[in-house]
C-alpha positions in Angstrom: 43.4 -27.4 20.6 39.9 -28.4 21.4 39.7 -25.9 24.3 40.7 -23.1 22.0 38.0 -24.0 19.5 35.3 -24.1 22.1 36.6 -20.9 23.7 36.4 -19.1 20.3 32.8 -20.4 19.7 31.8 -19.3 23.2 33.3 -15.9 22.7 31.5 -15.5 19.4 28.2 -16.4 21.0 28.8 -13.9 23.8 29.6 -11.2 21.2 26.5 -12.0 19.2 24.3 -11.8 22.4 25.7 -8.4 23.4 25.1 -7.1 19.9 21.5 -8.4 19.9 20.7 -7.0 23.3 22.2 -3.6 22.4 20.1 -3.6 19.1 17.0 -4.4 21.1 17.6 -1.6 23.6 18.3 1.0 20.9 15.2 -0.2 18.9 12.9 0.1 22.0 14.3 3.6 22.7 13.7 4.9 19.2 10.2 3.4 18.6 7.5 5.9 19.7 5.2 4.8 22.6 2.0 5.6 20.8 1.3 3.7 17.6 0.0 5.5 14.5 -1.2 4.1 11.2 1.3 4.4 8.4 1.7 3.3 4.8 4.6 2.1 2.8 4.0 3.1 -0.8 5.6 1.2 -3.6 5.3 2.3 -7.2 5.0 -0.6 -9.6 7.3 1.0 -12.2 10.2 1.4 -9.8 10.5 -2.4 -9.3 12.3 -3.6 -12.4 11.8 -7.3 -12.1 9.4 -8.4 -9.4 6.9 -6.2 -7.7 5.8 -9.1 -5.5 9.3 -9.5 -4.1 9.4 -5.8 -3.1 6.0 -6.0 -1.5 6.9 -9.1 0.5 10.1 -7.4 1.7 8.1 -4.3 2.8 5.5 -6.4 4.7 8.3 -8.5 6.3 9.9 -5.3 7.6 6.6 -4.2 9.1 6.1 -7.6 10.8 9.7 -7.6 12.0 9.2 -4.5 14.1 5.8 -5.7 15.4 3.5 -3.2 13.6 1.2 -5.7 11.8 -1.9 -3.8 13.0 -0.6 -0.3 12.1 1.6 -0.6 9.0 0.1 -1.2 5.5 1.8 -1.7 2.1 0.2 0.1 -0.8 1.2 -0.9 -4.3 0.4 1.9 -6.8 -0.4 0.6 -10.3 1.6 2.8 -12.6 1.6 0.7 -15.8 1.8 -2.9 -14.6 1.7 -5.7 -17.1 -1.2 -8.1 -16.8 1.0 -10.8 -15.3 2.4 -8.5 -12.7 -1.1 -7.2 -11.9 -2.5 -10.8 -11.4 0.6 -11.8 -9.3 0.2 -8.7 -7.1 -3.6 -9.3 -6.7 -2.8 -12.9 -5.6 -0.3 -11.5 -3.0 -3.0 -9.0 -1.8 -5.5 -11.8 -1.4 -3.2 -14.1 0.5 -1.6 -11.5 2.8 -3.3 -9.1 5.1 -2.2 -5.5 5.0 -1.1 -5.3 1.3 -3.3 -3.4 -1.1 -3.2 -2.7 -4.9 -4.4 0.8 -5.6 -4.5 3.2 -8.5 -3.2 6.8 -8.4 -6.8 8.1 -7.8 -7.3 5.7 -4.9 -4.0 6.8 -3.4 -5.1 10.4 -3.4 -8.3 9.5 -1.5 -6.5 7.3 1.0 -3.9 10.0 1.8 -6.4 12.8 2.4 
């Protein structure tokens, strides 16, 4: 009974390792060799509850793929409440690579 349990755990770990290695190989094949700057744009009115949660998720995805120096998150202020705006400014101050911009600033950045 104990041998079957340890065998199942061992088999599960092997399966998890094979999946992780195949994911890493596919990811390395799909990522371009030369890095370019890119932006993830989040409109503040599309996030119903928490803008800061969406911003942190986008930044975490950038960090997960190792593009901290190339990827930036832009939060476009399209009618934020004062509480949301202050919360987003606090996130921008604490985290590098997250910026709160207006629609006019976005046009200038994307030129």
